[in-house]
Residue, then its C-alpha position, 0 to 999 in steps of 0.5 A: m475474478a481470480l487474483n494473482y497472489h503469493r502465499v507462504g508461511a504458516g499460522e494465522p492468515l495475514v493478507l497484504v494489499h499493495g498501493i496503486g501502481s505496485h504489486w505483491q512483491v513490494w512486501e518481500p522485504l518483510f517476508a523473512t520475518l512475517t512468515a515465521s509467525f503467519e501465513v502470508i498472502a500477498l495480492d496483486l490487485p486487479g489491473f496491477g501486477a499479474s492480475t487482470p483488470l476490472e471493467h472499471t477500476t475504482v477503489d471501491a471495486l478493488t475493495d469488493s474484489v479483495a472481499e470476493f477473493l477472501a470468500t472464494q479462498g475460504i479465508e475468514h477474518p484474516h489480519v489485513a495490512g495495506n499500503s497507500m490505496g491498499g491501506l484504505i482498502a484494508l480499513n474499509l474491509g475492517a469497516r465491513g467486519l471482514t478482518r481480525s485486525v487492520t494495519a495501514f501504512s500511509p493510507i489514502g483517504f485522510w487528505d483534504r482536497p488540495g492534498r488529494i489533488w497533489c497526490q493524484q497530479s504528482l503520481g500521474r506526472s511521475v508515471r508519464l515521465a517514467r513512461a517517456l524515459r523508459p528506454a533510459l531508465p536502466t541507465l538512470f537507475g544505475n546511480a543513486a542520484g537518478r534513483t533519488a530524483l525519480l523515486g523520492l516521491v514514494f521512498g524515503k531513501p531511494w538512493a539505497i534501493t537496488p537498480q533492480i527494485a527501482l526498475a520493478t517499481a517504475h515498470g509496475a506503475i507504467d504497465a498497470p492497466g488499472f493505474a489511470e482509472g484507479l488514480a482518478s477514482f481517488d476523487s471519491a475514495r472515502l473511509s467507510e463507517t468506522s464503528a466496526l473499526t473500534k471493535i478490532p485492533v487497528t494500527i496506522a503507521w506513517g513514514s516521517r518522510d512521506i511527501l506524497l501523503t504528507y506525514v504532518t497533516q494527514s497522519r494528524r487527520a488520521r488520529t482525529m478520525l480514528p482516535s481508538a487506533r494505534h498511531l505510529t511514526l516510522h522515522g526516516s521512512g517514506h510513503t512506501p516504507f518497506y525498503d526504507d526500514p523493513a525491520a521497523c515495518s515488520a515490528v509494527l505488524l508483529d506487535a499489532l498482530e501478536h497482541 
């Protein structure tokens, strides 16, 4: 399985894994800072962005695909960072002993059953609504109120992003052939055996405005399940924090990877 990816910078490899319905470009606000210290490899997961879909899209299968990509590219024990679904993928790659470090921004898998159902249903409804409104999205996203109403689930400051980023975000989810099956697979998405994660640096960062994977309850559960990890709060940021506060997100990664 050939994955589409963007590779830039020089230094130790840092692999970036996006969340469901997203694409590698979601990490672009961090590139100027990260590429000064690391070789950054940002992926499109199968069935998202410009990567072709798998026969069956599950979180476990996507994790296998990233592991296969690392082996094919000869990338041994990279630093890996992920957001949302990509956060759990990053953690499970670390649990397999394949990473030098793991940084997870608002990772899935630390929910209770109601929290998982809320995530699945709210994302599913949002994508169906965006698909129905598709012809009107350029107009709706042309003003801050429209961006706030439609994208507050994933961004902490949706009014501040550009209309172009808003459209790219919506189209990324609408057009992703892996979205529906991947979202359904959240039913069985789990954190693997964590013993290997105690042997490498692990950072979990959560936006204080995350309403998709609720900050208060799920970040607390992450602290309980991974007590040896470094746990941080990104104040004022949402579920996908890279546009909300790129400087803070870059600092989280640089501090985790350089020490």
